[in-house]
N, C-alpha and C positions, 0 to 999 in steps of 0.2 A: 736726940729724939724729938725735940721741939721742931727742928727743921723738917723732919720726916712728917710729923703731924701737919705742919703748915703746907708741905708739898701735896699731901693726900687731900687736904681740904681744898687747896687751890685746884687740883685736878678734878675733884668732885664738883666744885662750883662751875668750872669751865665746861664740864660734861653737861651739866644741867642747862647752862646758857646755850651751848651748841645744840643740845637736844631740842630746845624750844625753837631755835632758828631752823634746824632741819625739819622739824614738824610743821612749821609755818610754811615752808617751801612745798612740802609734800601734802599739806592739808590733811594729815592724819596723825594720830598719836603713835610715836615711836618709842622703843626701848633704847637705852644707851648703846647696846651692841648691835642693833638692827643695821644690816648692811644695805645702805640706800642705793648702791649700785646694783646689787643682786636683786633687790626688790623692783628694779626698773624705775626708780623715782628720779633719777638724775641723768640728764643728757649732757653733752659737752658744754652747752651754754650754762646750765645749772652748775656744773663743776667749776667753771670759771667764776661764777658768782660766789661760790663757796670760798674759793681762794681769795678773792677780793674782800669778802666779808672778814675772813680770818686776818688778813693783813691790816685792814683799816680798823677793825675792832680791837685787836690785841697789839698793834704797833710792831708787827714782825714783818720780815721780808721772806716770801716763799720763793726760794731759788729753783732753778730748773731741775736740779737734782732732787728737790723735795716733791716734785709733781708726780708722786706715785699714788695710785688708788688707795693703797693700804694706809696712807696718812690721813685720808679723808673718808674712808669707807663707812664709818659710824661716828656718832657723837663722841663716844669714848676714845676712839683712835685719834680723832681730830684734837680732842683735849690733850691727849698725851703728846701729840705733835707740837701743839702750842707751848706746853710746859717745857719740852726739850728745846724749842727755839728760844724761849725766854731764859734758858740756862739752868732750868731746874731738872729734877729727876722725875721722869714720868712714871705713872702708876700702871702702865700697860703691861 
């Protein structure tokens, strides 16, 4: 149970960190589940910046197979992706 609590906390913390990053890129306040692609806030260059940010900030490698919009569509989904890549169980 302690591992589950730690995983949820980790996911929640990552969600807030990524939410702040996404919000700074968009210059608007976003909710964790806001779809930045559907809102038209991200072009291909911004998408690449998100991937580089996730790799450099969290020390993970985003493989070609990982480059699906669903992994980066919202702060909550990006956090779940990072948790999965770090070997944890995502809260998605």
